[in-house]
LOROZA-428009 format. One line per 3 residues: number of its first residue (from 1); their letters; for each residue x, y, z of C-alpha. Coordinates in steps of 0.25 Angstrom, whole numbers, plus 5000, padded with zeros to 4 digits. Example, Ala and Ser with C-alpha at 12.3 -4.5 7.8 and 13.67 -1.06 7.14 Angstrom:
REM LOROZA-428009
1> as> 5049/4982/5031; 5055/4996/5029
***
This chain:
REM LOROZA-428009
1> mrf> 5121/5247/4755; 5111/5260/4755; 5114/5264/4741
4> lsr> 5102/5266/4735; 5088/5266/4745; 5083/5252/4747
7> alg> 5068/5256/4746; 5066/5248/4735; 5054/5249/4742
10> aal> 5046/5247/4757; 5051/5234/4763; 5038/5229/4767
13> pal> 5026/5233/4762; 5015/5241/4768; 5004/5249/4760
16> iai> 5009/5250/4746; 5015/5263/4743; 5011/5269/4729
19> alp> 5025/5264/4721; 5031/5275/4712; 5034/5272/4699
22> lpa> 5047/5266/4698; 5057/5276/4689; 5062/5269/4676
25> iaq> 5074/5271/4669; 5080/5269/4654; 5081/5258/4651
28> tap> 5097/5259/4648; 5109/5251/4653; 5112/5254/4665
31> aaa> 5127/5263/4667; 5139/5254/4670; 5146/5256/4680
34> qpd> 5160/5265/4680; 5172/5254/4679; 5181/5264/4684
37> api> 5174/5266/4698; 5168/5254/4704; 5164/5252/4718
40> kpn> 5174/5249/4727; 5171/5240/4738; 5176/5242/4751
43> lap> 5185/5232/4754; 5191/5237/4767; 5189/5227/4780
46> dsq> 5177/5231/4788; 5187/5235/4800; 5190/5246/4790
49> kpw> 5175/5250/4786; 5164/5258/4792; 5154/5250/4801
52> lyq> 5144/5252/4790; 5151/5244/4780; 5157/5234/4786
55> gsd> 5154/5222/4777; 5152/5229/4767; 5163/5233/4755
58> lpp> 5154/5244/4751; 5162/5260/4753; 5158/5266/4766
61> hpd> 5152/5279/4763; 5161/5289/4763; 5153/5302/4769
64> wtf> 5149/5292/4783; 5158/5292/4794; 5157/5279/4803
67> gvl> 5161/5275/4816; 5157/5267/4829; 5157/5272/4842
70> png> 5166/5263/4853; 5151/5259/4859; 5147/5254/4845
73> lry> 5138/5266/4839; 5141/5267/4826; 5139/5279/4818
76> avr> 5139/5285/4803; 5141/5300/4802; 5142/5308/4789
79> rng> 5144/5323/4786; 5128/5327/4776; 5124/5343/4773
82> vpp> 5109/5339/4768; 5102/5346/4774; 5114/5358/4779
85> gqv> 5116/5355/4792; 5107/5342/4797; 5113/5332/4805
88> sir> 5105/5318/4803; 5106/5309/4815; 5102/5295/4814
91> vri> 5104/5285/4827; 5101/5269/4822; 5099/5261/4834
94> dag> 5101/5244/4829; 5087/5241/4836; 5073/5240/4830
97> slm> 5061/5232/4831; 5067/5220/4829; 5075/5220/4840
100> ese> 5062/5220/4850; 5057/5210/4857; 5043/5206/4856
103> dqr> 5040/5214/4869; 5050/5226/4864; 5042/5228/4851
106> gya> 5041/5243/4848; 5054/5246/4859; 5064/5252/4847
109> hli> 5053/5261/4843; 5049/5264/4856; 5063/5269/4859
112> ehl> 5065/5277/4849; 5054/5285/4852; 5058/5286/4867
115> sfr> 5071/5290/4864; 5068/5301/4857; 5058/5306/4868
118> gse> 5068/5308/4878; 5083/5302/4882; 5092/5305/4892
121> yag> 5097/5319/4885; 5083/5324/4881; 5071/5323/4887
124> dme> 5058/5319/4885; 5055/5326/4871; 5066/5335/4872
127> skr> 5077/5331/4860; 5063/5333/4852; 5065/5348/4856
130> iwq> 5079/5347/4856; 5080/5344/4842; 5067/5354/4838
133> rlg> 5077/5364/4843; 5088/5360/4834; 5078/5361/4824
136> vtf> 5074/5346/4822; 5061/5343/4818; 5056/5331/4828
139> gsd> 5050/5321/4818; 5059/5323/4807; 5073/5325/4811
142> tna> 5072/5318/4822; 5065/5305/4821; 5068/5289/4823
145> stt> 5063/5276/4817; 5062/5264/4822; 5064/5250/4812
148> ftq> 5065/5235/4813; 5078/5237/4815; 5083/5250/4820
151> tvy> 5079/5265/4827; 5086/5275/4821; 5085/5289/4827
154> qld> 5085/5302/4816; 5088/5317/4819; 5092/5327/4808
157> lps> 5096/5339/4816; 5096/5352/4806; 5105/5363/4808
160> and> 5114/5353/4817; 5128/5359/4823; 5137/5351/4834
163> asl> 5128/5356/4844; 5115/5351/4840; 5121/5340/4834
166> des> 5127/5338/4848; 5114/5338/4855; 5107/5329/4845
169> mhi> 5117/5318/4846; 5115/5320/4862; 5101/5317/4861
172> lag> 5101/5307/4851; 5112/5299/4862; 5102/5299/4871
175> mme> 5092/5294/4864; 5099/5283/4861; 5106/5279/4874
178> apd> 5097/5284/4884; 5082/5287/4879; 5069/5290/4890
181> ldq> 5065/5277/4891; 5058/5279/4905; 5042/5277/4909
184> kal> 5039/5291/4905; 5046/5292/4890; 5039/5276/4887
187> dae> 5026/5281/4894; 5027/5293/4884; 5032/5288/4870
190> rpv> 5025/5276/4873; 5011/5280/4867; 5020/5288/4854
193> vla> 5024/5275/4850; 5010/5268/4853; 5005/5279/4846
196> eqr> 5015/5279/4833; 5011/5263/4833; 4996/5266/4833
199> eqp> 4997/5278/4823; 5003/5269/4811; 4995/5266/4800
202> saq> 4987/5253/4803; 4985/5247/4789; 4999/5250/4785
205> vrf> 5006/5244/4798; 4999/5233/4798; 4999/5229/4782
208> gda> 5016/5232/4785; 5016/5224/4798; 5009/5212/4791
211> sre> 5019/5212/4779; 5030/5213/4789; 5024/5200/4798
214> lff> 5023/5192/4785; 5036/5195/4777; 5044/5193/4789
217> agq> 5037/5185/4796; 5047/5176/4808; 5056/5187/4807
220> pla> 5054/5199/4819; 5052/5210/4808; 5039/5205/4805
223> drs> 5032/5208/4819; 5042/5220/4824; 5037/5231/4820
226> pig> 5045/5243/4827; 5032/5251/4830; 5030/5238/4843
229> tik> 5019/5234/4846; 5008/5242/4858; 5010/5230/4867
232> slq> 5026/5231/4868; 5025/5245/4868; 5016/5246/4878
235> aat> 5023/5237/4887; 5037/5245/4885; 5044/5249/4899
238> pas> 5056/5258/4902; 5062/5247/4906; 5061/5237/4892
241> vqa> 5062/5249/4884; 5075/5253/4889; 5078/5238/4889
244> fhd> 5078/5237/4874; 5085/5252/4872; 5097/5247/4880
247> rwy> 5098/5235/4872; 5098/5239/4858; 5099/5255/4859
250> rpd> 5116/5254/4859; 5127/5262/4853; 5132/5248/4845
253> rtv> 5119/5247/4838; 5119/5263/4836; 5122/5269/4823
256> ivi> 5122/5284/4821; 5120/5290/4808; 5123/5306/4806
259> sgd> 5124/5314/4792; 5123/5328/4794; 5130/5342/4790
262> mdp> 5140/5342/4801; 5156/5335/4802; 5154/5320/4804
265> alf> 5163/5321/4815; 5156/5328/4822; 5144/5317/4820
268> vqm> 5154/5306/4826; 5159/5316/4838; 5142/5317/4840
271> ikk> 5141/5301/4842; 5152/5301/4850; 5150/5312/4860
274> hfa> 5135/5306/4861; 5136/5291/4857; 5148/5284/4862
277> gwq> 5145/5283/4876; 5133/5275/4874; 5134/5261/4876
280> gkg> 5125/5249/4876; 5118/5243/4888; 5120/5227/4889
283> pdp> 5124/5217/4878; 5124/5222/4864; 5110/5215/4858
286> ktp> 5110/5207/4846; 5102/5211/4834; 5091/5200/4835
289> dfg> 5088/5190/4822; 5077/5198/4813; 5075/5183/4807
292> kpd> 5074/5179/4795; 5061/5177/4784; 5054/5163/4787
295> pne> 5049/5155/4774; 5039/5149/4783; 5031/5159/4788
298> pvs> 5017/5165/4779; 5020/5169/4765; 5006/5179/4764
301> ani> 4997/5187/4775; 4986/5196/4772; 4980/5209/4779
304> vep> 4968/5216/4779; 4970/5231/4779; 4955/5235/4771
307> afp> 4961/5250/4770; 4975/5245/4765; 4977/5241/4749
310> pvv> 4978/5225/4745; 4993/5227/4745; 5001/5215/4744
313> gla> 5016/5214/4749; 5024/5203/4745; 5039/5199/4752
316> yvr> 5050/5190/4747; 5058/5189/4759; 5073/5186/4764
319> pwt> 5081/5186/4774; 5089/5199/4777; 5105/5195/4777
322> vgd> 5115/5205/4780; 5125/5204/4770; 5139/5214/4764
325> dti> 5134/5225/4761; 5142/5226/4748; 5143/5230/4735
328> ifn> 5141/5219/4729; 5128/5215/4736; 5122/5229/4734
331> qkr> 5124/5227/4719; 5118/5213/4719; 5106/5222/4727
334> mid> 5105/5231/4716; 5101/5220/4707; 5091/5216/4718
337> mva> 5085/5231/4717; 5084/5231/4702; 5076/5216/4702
340> vri> 5066/5224/4711; 5066/5236/4703; 5063/5229/4691
343> vnr> 5051/5222/4697; 5046/5235/4705; 5046/5242/4690
346> rle> 5041/5230/4683; 5029/5230/4695; 5028/5244/4694
349> rra> 5026/5246/4680; 5015/5235/4678; 5005/5244/4691
352> rsg> 5007/5256/4682; 5000/5248/4670; 4989/5244/4679
355> gsy> 4991/5232/4684; 4985/5222/4696; 4992/5233/4706
358> ita> 4995/5247/4707; 5009/5245/4714; 5020/5234/4717
361> nvs> 5034/5236/4721; 5044/5227/4726; 5054/5230/4737
364> ldd> 5069/5225/4740; 5072/5227/4754; 5080/5220/4767
367> vsr> 5069/5222/4778; 5074/5225/4792; 5086/5216/4792
370> san> 5076/5205/4793; 5073/5201/4777; 5077/5204/4763
373> vtt> 5063/5206/4757; 5057/5209/4742; 5043/5215/4746
376> vsv> 5033/5219/4735; 5022/5226/4738; 5010/5225/4728
379> lpv> 4997/5236/4727; 4985/5230/4720; 4977/5236/4712
382> gdd> 4962/5235/4719; 4962/5221/4727; 4968/5211/4718
385> wqk> 4980/5208/4725; 4981/5195/4719; 4983/5200/4705
388> alh> 4995/5210/4711; 5001/5201/4717; 5001/5192/4705
391> dvr> 5005/5201/4696; 5017/5208/4705; 5022/5193/4708
394> avi> 5022/5191/4692; 5031/5202/4691; 5040/5198/4702
397> ada> 5040/5183/4697; 5045/5188/4681; 5056/5196/4689
400> rtn> 5061/5184/4696; 5059/5175/4682; 5063/5183/4671
403> pps> 5075/5193/4671; 5074/5208/4668; 5078/5216/4657
406> qae> 5091/5221/4657; 5082/5235/4652; 5075/5232/4666
409> idr> 5087/5230/4673; 5095/5242/4667; 5082/5253/4670
412> evn> 5084/5250/4684; 5099/5249/4687; 5097/5264/4679
415> eil> 5087/5268/4688; 5096/5263/4699; 5108/5269/4695
418> avm> 5101/5282/4692; 5096/5284/4706; 5110/5280/4711
421> kna> 5116/5291/4702; 5106/5302/4709; 5109/5298/4722
424> vat> 5124/5300/4719; 5121/5312/4712; 5112/5317/4725
427> sag> 5120/5312/4736; 5126/5325/4740; 5110/5329/4745
430> eag> 5107/5318/4751; 5101/5321/4766; 5110/5317/4778
433> arq> 5097/5311/4784; 5097/5302/4773; 5110/5298/4773
436> adn> 5108/5294/4790; 5097/5287/4785; 5103/5280/4775
439> mvd> 5113/5276/4784; 5106/5271/4796; 5098/5261/4785
442> avd> 5109/5258/4780; 5115/5253/4794; 5100/5246/4796
445> ihe> 5101/5236/4786; 5116/5235/4788; 5120/5241/4775
448> tlt> 5129/5252/4770; 5127/5266/4764; 5137/5272/4752
451> tse> 5136/5283/4744; 5128/5285/4731; 5140/5286/4723
454> tsl> 5145/5270/4728; 5131/5265/4727; 5131/5268/4712
457> kil> 5142/5262/4710; 5139/5250/4715; 5127/5249/4705
460> ega> 5136/5252/4695; 5144/5242/4700; 5133/5233/4698
463> vak> 5131/5236/4682; 5146/5236/4680; 5145/5223/4685
466> kff> 5132/5219/4675; 5124/5216/4690; 5109/5219/4683
469> tpa> 5109/5210/4673; 5094/5203/4671; 5098/5189/4676
472> nvl> 5105/5196/4690; 5091/5204/4691; 5083/5192/4689
475> ass> 5091/5186/4700; 5088/5197/4711; 5073/5197/4707
478> kkv> 5072/5181/4710; 5080/5185/4723; 5072/5196/4727
481> fdg> 5060/5190/4724; 5062/5178/4731; 5063/5176/4747
484> vav> 5064/5165/4760; 5048/5172/4758; 5039/5178/4751
487> rai> 5027/5184/4757; 5014/5192/4754; 5004/5200/4762
490> vnt> 4992/5206/4756; 4981/5215/4762; 4968/5214/4758
493> pkp> 4956/5225/4761; 4947/5212/4767; 4950/5200/4775
496> dpq> 4953/5191/4765; 4958/5176/4771; 4962/5171/4759
499> apa> 4973/5181/4757; 4985/5175/4764; 4983/5162/4755
502> ela> 4982/5170/4742; 4993/5178/4743; 5001/5165/4747
505> aal> 4995/5159/4735; 4999/5171/4728; 5015/5170/4730
508> ked> 5014/5156/4726; 5007/5160/4712; 5015/5157/4699
511> vsg> 5016/5172/4693; 5027/5169/4682; 5024/5174/4669
514> aag> 5011/5182/4675; 5019/5195/4675; 5018/5195/4658
517> ara> 5029/5202/4649; 5037/5213/4654; 5033/5226/4650
520> sar> 5042/5232/4639; 5047/5246/4641; 5048/5258/4630
523> kvg> 5059/5267/4628; 5056/5281/4631; 5065/5292/4630
526> wdd> 5064/5306/4634; 5060/5311/4619; 5047/5304/4623
529> lps> 5041/5313/4633; 5032/5324/4627; 5040/5337/4621
532> lgk> 5038/5348/4627; 5042/5358/4618; 5052/5371/4617
535> pgt> 5060/5374/4630; 5054/5386/4636; 5061/5400/4638
538> vta> 5063/5407/4650; 5053/5419/4653; 5059/5424/4667
541> rka> 5069/5418/4678; 5072/5426/4693; 5075/5421/4704
544> vmt> 5066/5418/4714; 5074/5416/4728; 5091/5420/4727
547> dpd> 5092/5409/4740; 5092/5399/4736; 5091/5401/4721
550> ieq> 5079/5398/4715; 5076/5405/4702; 5062/5404/4694
553> vtf> 5063/5403/4678; 5050/5407/4670; 5048/5401/4657
556> ang> 5039/5406/4644; 5029/5395/4647; 5025/5400/4662
559> vnl> 5034/5388/4667; 5041/5394/4679; 5054/5386/4685
562> lmf> 5060/5389/4698; 5072/5383/4700; 5085/5381/4712
565> pnt> 5096/5376/4706; 5105/5371/4719; 5114/5359/4723
568> sea> 5107/5357/4737; 5102/5343/4733; 5112/5338/4723
571> gkv> 5108/5331/4710; 5094/5335/4715; 5086/5344/4705
574> yvr> 5070/5344/4710; 5060/5347/4700; 5045/5352/4704
577> vrf> 5036/5355/4692; 5024/5364/4698; 5011/5365/4688
580> ghg> 4997/5370/4691; 4989/5374/4704; 4988/5358/4711
583> yna> 4978/5357/4722; 4974/5373/4719; 4970/5369/4705
586> lpg> 4963/5356/4709; 4947/5359/4712; 4941/5358/4726
589> drv> 4930/5353/4724; 4931/5338/4718; 4940/5328/4716
592> tpa> 4951/5329/4707; 4961/5317/4701; 4973/5325/4708
595> wsg> 4976/5314/4718; 4981/5305/4707; 4991/5314/4701
598> dia> 5001/5310/4712; 5001/5295/4707; 4996/5296/4693
601> laa> 5001/5311/4686; 5015/5308/4685; 5014/5291/4681
604> sgi> 5004/5295/4671; 5017/5299/4660; 5020/5309/4650
607> gdl> 5014/5310/4636; 5016/5296/4631; 5025/5291/4642
610> tqd> 5020/5282/4654; 5027/5283/4668; 5036/5270/4663
613> did> 5041/5277/4652; 5043/5289/4659; 5052/5280/4669
616> rlt> 5059/5274/4658; 5063/5288/4654; 5066/5293/4669
619> gdr> 5071/5281/4678; 5085/5285/4675; 5084/5299/4678
622> qig> 5080/5307/4690; 5067/5312/4682; 5053/5308/4690
625> mdf> 5039/5316/4692; 5030/5318/4705; 5019/5324/4703
628> gid> 5010/5332/4715; 5000/5341/4720; 5003/5355/4726
631> nda> 4994/5365/4732; 4998/5373/4721; 5003/5365/4709
634> fef> 5005/5351/4704; 5019/5345/4705; 5028/5335/4697
637> sat> 5042/5334/4703; 5055/5327/4703; 5068/5326/4709
640> tta> 5080/5325/4696; 5093/5327/4693; 5099/5339/4685
643> adl> 5102/5330/4675; 5088/5326/4673; 5081/5339/4678
646> adq> 5077/5342/4660; 5071/5329/4659; 5063/5329/4673
649> lrl> 5059/5344/4670; 5055/5338/4656; 5048/5326/4661
652> iaa> 5038/5333/4670; 5036/5344/4661; 5031/5332/4650
655> kla> 5022/5327/4661; 5014/5341/4661; 5014/5343/4645
658> rpg> 5010/5330/4641; 5008/5320/4652; 5004/5306/4651
661> wdp> 4991/5300/4655; 4993/5285/4657; 4983/5280/4665
664> npv> 4987/5269/4672; 4994/5280/4683; 4979/5284/4684
667> kra> 4974/5271/4686; 4986/5268/4696; 4983/5281/4705
670> rav> 4970/5277/4706; 4972/5263/4710; 4983/5267/4720
673> tla> 4975/5277/4725; 4962/5268/4729; 4972/5258/4734
676> syd> 4976/5266/4745; 4962/5274/4747; 4959/5265/4759
679> sls> 4972/5265/4764; 4970/5279/4768; 4959/5275/4779
682> asp> 4967/5265/4785; 4974/5275/4796; 4972/5288/4801
685> ngv> 4984/5293/4794; 4977/5289/4780; 4964/5296/4786
688> iar> 4972/5308/4784; 4980/5307/4772; 4966/5304/4765
691> dlr> 4957/5316/4771; 4964/5326/4781; 4970/5335/4769
694> gll> 4955/5335/4760; 4948/5338/4775; 4958/5348/4777
697> rdg> 4955/5354/4763; 4941/5353/4768; 4939/5341/4759
700> dpr> 4945/5348/4747; 4946/5336/4735; 4959/5343/4730
703> wat> 4967/5337/4746; 4955/5326/4748; 4959/5311/4745
706> ppr> 4951/5309/4732; 4939/5300/4735; 4940/5284/4732
709> kav> 4930/5285/4720; 4938/5299/4713; 4952/5288/4714
712> adl> 4945/5275/4707; 4938/5284/4697; 4948/5291/4691
715> tpq> 4951/5288/4678; 4964/5291/4669; 4956/5301/4660
718> afr> 4951/5310/4672; 4966/5309/4678; 4971/5315/4664
721> dfw> 4959/5324/4665; 4963/5328/4677; 4978/5329/4676
724> api> 4979/5335/4663; 4975/5348/4665; 4984/5350/4678
727> las> 4996/5345/4669; 4994/5355/4658; 4991/5367/4665
730> gpv> 4995/5377/4677; 5010/5384/4680; 5022/5376/4680
733> evq> 5032/5379/4691; 5046/5371/4689; 5053/5370/4703
736> vfg> 5069/5364/4699; 5077/5364/4712; 5090/5356/4714
739> dad> 5105/5352/4707; 5103/5360/4694; 5107/5372/4686
742> krs> 5099/5381/4682; 5100/5382/4667; 5097/5367/4667
745> iid> 5084/5370/4675; 5079/5380/4666; 5083/5370/4654
748> ava> 5076/5360/4658; 5063/5367/4663; 5064/5376/4651
751> ksf> 5063/5364/4641; 5052/5356/4650; 5042/5366/4656
754> gal> 5048/5378/4648; 5043/5369/4637; 5030/5365/4640
757> kpr> 5017/5374/4635; 5013/5387/4642; 5002/5380/4653
760> aan> 4987/5385/4655; 4990/5392/4668; 4975/5391/4676
763> dnl> 4974/5403/4681; 4960/5403/4683; 4965/5394/4695
766> dpa> 4955/5396/4705; 4958/5386/4718; 4949/5378/4726
769> pvr> 4950/5384/4741; 4956/5378/4750; 4948/5375/4763
772> fpd> 4951/5371/4777; 4938/5364/4784; 4931/5371/4795
775> hda> 4933/5369/4809; 4926/5355/4816; 4923/5355/4828
778> tpv> 4924/5340/4828; 4936/5334/4819; 4934/5327/4806
781> vry> 4932/5311/4808; 4938/5302/4799; 4940/5286/4802
784> hgg> 4951/5277/4796; 4952/5262/4795; 4963/5259/4804
787> kdd> 4967/5256/4819; 4956/5260/4828; 4970/5267/4837
790> qaa> 4972/5277/4824; 4965/5289/4824; 4969/5304/4819
793> avi> 4969/5318/4822; 4969/5329/4815; 4968/5344/4818
796> awp> 4970/5355/4807; 4970/5373/4806; 4968/5380/4794
799> tgg> 4979/5389/4791; 4982/5395/4777; 4991/5393/4762
802> gve> 4997/5400/4752; 5011/5408/4752; 5005/5422/4757
805> qis> 5007/5417/4773; 5017/5407/4770; 5026/5412/4781
808> qsr> 5014/5410/4791; 5013/5395/4788; 5028/5393/4792
811> kle> 5026/5396/4805; 5014/5388/4804; 5025/5377/4803
814> lla> 5031/5380/4815; 5018/5380/4824; 5014/5368/4816
817> aif> 5027/5363/4823; 5024/5367/4835; 5011/5362/4835
820> rdr> 5016/5348/4831; 5027/5349/4841; 5017/5351/4852
823> lld> 5007/5341/4845; 5017/5330/4847; 5022/5332/4861
826> qlr> 5008/5331/4865; 5003/5321/4857; 5013/5311/4856
829> sea> 5023/5314/4866; 5015/5318/4878; 5000/5310/4875
832> gas> 5007/5299/4866; 4994/5300/4856; 4999/5302/4843
835> ytp> 5015/5299/4836; 5013/5309/4825; 5006/5321/4827
838> qvv> 5008/5330/4817; 5006/5346/4815; 5008/5350/4800
841> new> 5006/5366/4795; 5001/5365/4780; 5001/5379/4772
844> pvg> 4998/5377/4758; 5007/5390/4750; 5000/5383/4737
847> lps> 4985/5386/4743; 4979/5398/4747; 4975/5389/4761
850> ggd> 4972/5378/4765; 4984/5376/4775; 4983/5369/4790
853> vla> 4990/5367/4802; 4986/5350/4804; 4988/5342/4817
856> vgl> 4987/5328/4816; 4988/5315/4826; 4987/5301/4824
859> vpp> 4982/5297/4837; 4972/5287/4845; 4957/5288/4842
862> akt> 4955/5294/4857; 4966/5305/4856; 4961/5312/4843
865> dlf> 4955/5322/4855; 4967/5322/4861; 4974/5326/4849
868> frl> 4964/5338/4845; 4968/5343/4861; 4981/5342/4858
871> arg> 4981/5349/4844; 4973/5359/4849; 4979/5363/4862
874> iaa> 4992/5364/4856; 4984/5374/4843; 4977/5382/4855
877> dla> 4992/5383/4863; 4999/5388/4851; 4989/5398/4848
880> anp> 4989/5405/4862; 5001/5402/4867; 5015/5407/4861
883> vsq> 5026/5396/4859; 5038/5395/4865; 5052/5399/4858
886> del> 5057/5385/4858; 5044/5378/4855; 5044/5389/4841
889> dra> 5058/5386/4840; 5056/5370/4841; 5048/5373/4829
892> ikp> 5056/5383/4820; 5068/5377/4822; 5066/5363/4816
895> lkq> 5057/5370/4805; 5069/5378/4803; 5078/5368/4801
898> lvi> 5068/5361/4791; 5067/5372/4782; 5083/5374/4783
901> rms> 5085/5357/4779; 5074/5359/4770; 5079/5370/4761
904> tgn> 5092/5365/4757; 5084/5356/4748; 5077/5359/4734
907> ifw> 5062/5354/4738; 5061/5365/4748; 5064/5376/4741
910> mdq> 5055/5371/4729; 5044/5369/4740; 5044/5383/4743
913> tkg> 5046/5390/4730; 5036/5383/4722; 5024/5390/4717
916> gst> 5034/5402/4718; 5036/5404/4702; 5022/5409/4702
919> dpr> 5020/5414/4716; 5032/5422/4721; 5027/5423/4735
922> ria> 5031/5408/4738; 5046/5411/4736; 5045/5424/4743
925> aid> 5040/5416/4755; 5053/5409/4756; 5061/5419/4762
928> tlp> 5053/5420/4773; 5054/5405/4776; 5064/5405/4787
931> tdi> 5059/5417/4796; 5044/5412/4796; 5050/5400/4804
934> vqt> 5060/5406/4812; 5053/5420/4814; 5042/5413/4819
937> tpa> 5037/5417/4835; 5030/5411/4844; 5020/5422/4842
940> eiq> 5018/5419/4828; 5017/5404/4831; 5004/5408/4840
943> ala> 4999/5417/4832; 4998/5406/4819; 4991/5396/4831
946> aky> 4980/5407/4834; 4977/5411/4820; 4979/5395/4815
949> lrp> 4975/5386/4824; 4962/5389/4827; 4954/5380/4834
952> dkd> 4939/5385/4828; 4948/5382/4812; 4954/5369/4816
955> wsm> 4948/5355/4809; 4951/5341/4816; 4950/5326/4812
958> ivl> 4951/5315/4818; 4953/5300/4810; 4947/5289/4818
961> pkd> 4947/5273/4817; 4936/5270/4809; 4929/5261/4819
964> eap> 4927/5274/4826; 4918/5279/4814; 4904/5280/4817
967> e> 4893/5269/4814
***
């Protein structure tokens, strides 16, 4: 049952992502289920149930219509108006890389590419152009993915009508039944697939591949990456690819899912019209046996990636079994979820307090219909992975041996209840694309999909049955941390022949009793937050926009509120607090600890409360706090509800008024950054992420990655000295947009930010200038430590910034879109030299300058000159010749539709109006947004290209393998 995201973590460990602190819950007993409204099982015979629910007693989702065509094709359709006018279509083929033979490796993915390239109903690359004319953005609205078990084609059709839906379904039918698989298409697209394979981040891919080979040894999953092998792809012929297609692309292995803002009956009509005549070729193939975990395979492995942290991946592997997706099955699985969450919380608490590991995380998942796996990812502090693994295993051993307290259990159950209740409250605002994706996921893992209300009742039923007891959770802990095999892999920066044996011995080490005493949690309440003073008074109110109805409220202490009460996203309220001056307030001539804020500032506590205390205070509420730096402001943000809005604002206001300075988050931020430092040199993408933005700002340390020494030297006191004055000074703008009424918003802001003492204004701010580097005759060269067939090429042209010429920035978006389309065609579709060439326009409204048009391509080292030749050729042609109206329309219509869809959500309006309380020009500029896009002419595009894409102003960069570095 797809009742909650199953993501208790990634199924397979790769480079350890920095685990965010788990939200906590007040230690109160979970609410009992309503005895008069229990979940009613569906006891009808399977013949009377929709196809997704056969074998299950879960009530079918009432908003979905299910059906099966005579040829065996299944479908699920529903109406959804989020965003208005959009129809989201998914076509799922039950064929992935696990269906491939040895000489067919990569074929499922290859056919995905070929199907999009052309078919019987749309010629070479013609479907892309047709959909662009319908307002579809290539690569986001149209996409596809191939996994181990399925291939899914995606289309999000904006402003759909009968004609555009009919044409789109016609194209999709041709892609499934009769794609172009001839020699010409194969020769054109095979290099693109090989480029995609080449561009994968090498260290992460190798670690992921090595983990899969170990964890699933003896099963096809171990060595069946969907990307395939160079050997099999190069050997592919039209006949061999056609044979794979004919075998697996069949209507009886196809599911069509549609969720959109039209009549579901029309969806069914279109499915029947375009897919009912499709017939499979040959006998129906049997899905191969994916095998079971073999306990006789090796238990440990070592991989050497010098630019990768010494990360440990641990797996408890069990057979994957298909059981009935029933109410009781899901209620028992919820006990497993609670058991895993308790261990994760204990691990996180130890990491926060300065343990032997930076982060450790447990996840539980069914993997590719091959195994049920509990994975544990551990990122040590420094190189001592043995100590880190020992300490993590000790926590797990404790969970397997000793029952948790009822308070621990109640905390987790309450958190899950809070999440599910919020899902019920916000279900009306769930996007159709997400609903379609959830349905496809449910089909893939052989489960069902139910409503948020049903999910909540299932959990409440488990609470009422007293499933969540210490004894039951202990039993689940023993189960999820056991398996047919227990395996572990470690990455070491240097070759270590003893590492596999040491790791195998570590798995057998007796760690019982080594976890020590469990930490006791002190009781906290909202009264423990620092006092803010008397509520502020309103000194001014004015409407800054009438459509939509956005109002500005000014308080006596100088705080400005921008509010937009609306019900477009039911149950959600977005909060953004902008204070100070962001990058404009930072020095441009020296390195600062600004880099540490994203990791450590929110986690450093409030007053005397640590982050653990705040977790307990807010865990059963929709309250959070994220931090970021914008060009002209520092920002705290959160998504909350009307009921939690007042306390959400109070929490952030208290952070500004009396921040805490717990040293442990600073130490953790330092360790995290140092652990990931070398990985930035492991691939061209990593080097670009590390160096490009600083280079494009002429070495300005505000945007450059800090030197390793600056990271290592950061102390808690230096952290405090830097951030304390920033939190205490500068103007405050509060944005509250969403499902709350004006009166409650104003009252909540008055009692929080309106109650703050007046802040120092920083009127003497003198921002450091933002500089673009001088034109270079030869590219700047950087080197990476990844594969020797990987390189990157970058070219950029300076533009501008600020609000005065914002209309020009919008037209530059169209110029960039046209440039991107041409570069995609020439570099990818024609030359096959790059899978993901990009062209982007950045125009910082919060800076007086610093904008650019940037083109980047990941290419083989020998093709960097080709990239520059093509990019400069496109730039010169755009400056010399007007584009055709059709080419311009294929840029205008997707951008127009993107703006229309985004404008139905609150984040769009927050981004457009931010800073508007002190700079009204930003809000005034919103009125010209539609005309700036739709009224752009070919002559304007040409003039912009001539103005900005000048050969004497461009700056370029290449990233080459380190073995090409001069001696």
